[in-house]
C-alpha positions as MATLAB code, in Angstrom:
seq = 'MVCANKGVNGARCTCTYAGCEKHGRCCECVAFHRAAEELPACFFTKEEERTYDRSVSSFVRGRH';
ca = [
       0.200    0.158    0.146;
       1.130    3.805   -0.708;
       0.735    5.993    1.298;
       0.987    9.750    0.517;
       2.370   10.763    4.046;
       4.586    7.887    4.955;
       7.664   11.176    5.153;
       5.426   12.876    7.554;
       4.633   10.207    9.647;
       7.709    8.821    9.649;
       9.731   11.468   10.724;
       6.846   11.909   13.672;
       6.837    7.974   14.638;
       8.195    6.716   18.386;
       8.131    2.948   17.430;
      11.951    2.497   18.231;
      10.862   -1.172   16.468;
      13.900   -1.918   13.604;
      12.335   -4.099   11.869;
       8.679   -2.221   12.009;
       7.561   -2.339    8.147;
       4.430   -0.281    9.253;
       6.924    2.668   10.279;
       5.465    5.853    8.502;
       2.359    4.263    7.862;
      -0.021    4.980   10.833;
      -3.667    3.201    9.210;
      -1.599   -0.440    8.936;
       0.228    0.024   12.176;
      -3.049    0.832   14.342;
      -4.921   -1.972   12.037;
      -1.975   -4.174   13.205;
      -1.972   -3.082   16.615;
      -5.695   -2.903   16.877;
      -5.903   -6.912   15.513;
      -3.524   -7.875   18.177;
      -5.784   -6.330   20.618;
      -2.746   -3.205   22.129;
      -2.240    0.262   21.004;
       0.256    1.460   19.067;
       3.837    2.942   19.956;
       3.319    6.885   19.703;
       0.470    6.094   23.225;
       3.189    5.479   25.137;
       6.080    7.227   26.588;
       9.070    6.922   25.218;
       9.837    4.527   28.635;
       7.435    2.639   28.325;
       7.365    2.064   24.583;
      11.118    0.788   24.799;
       9.100   -2.486   27.109;
       7.448   -3.456   23.477;
       4.596   -3.939   26.271;
       1.638   -2.043   23.482;
      -0.924   -3.825   25.321;
      -4.184   -1.655   26.929;
      -3.280   -2.029   30.559;
       0.124   -1.254   30.168;
      -1.298    1.398   29.070;
      -3.590    2.258   31.509;
      -1.021    1.387   34.260;
       1.325    4.011   32.741;
      -1.629    6.577   33.461;
      -1.817    5.989   37.370;
];
């Protein structure tokens, strides 16, 4: 899939997973993580994102 905003999105993307094929393609990233009952990296702080625990429960824990 071609994404017209891949360059802009990629510059903002906070995902540190080097092998991510969805880097900069937000709609694909969100769909992928939603199917896995997760959230994408951009929902987490840098410290939280580095754990690669993208679960909703991890997100909620980080807000308390």
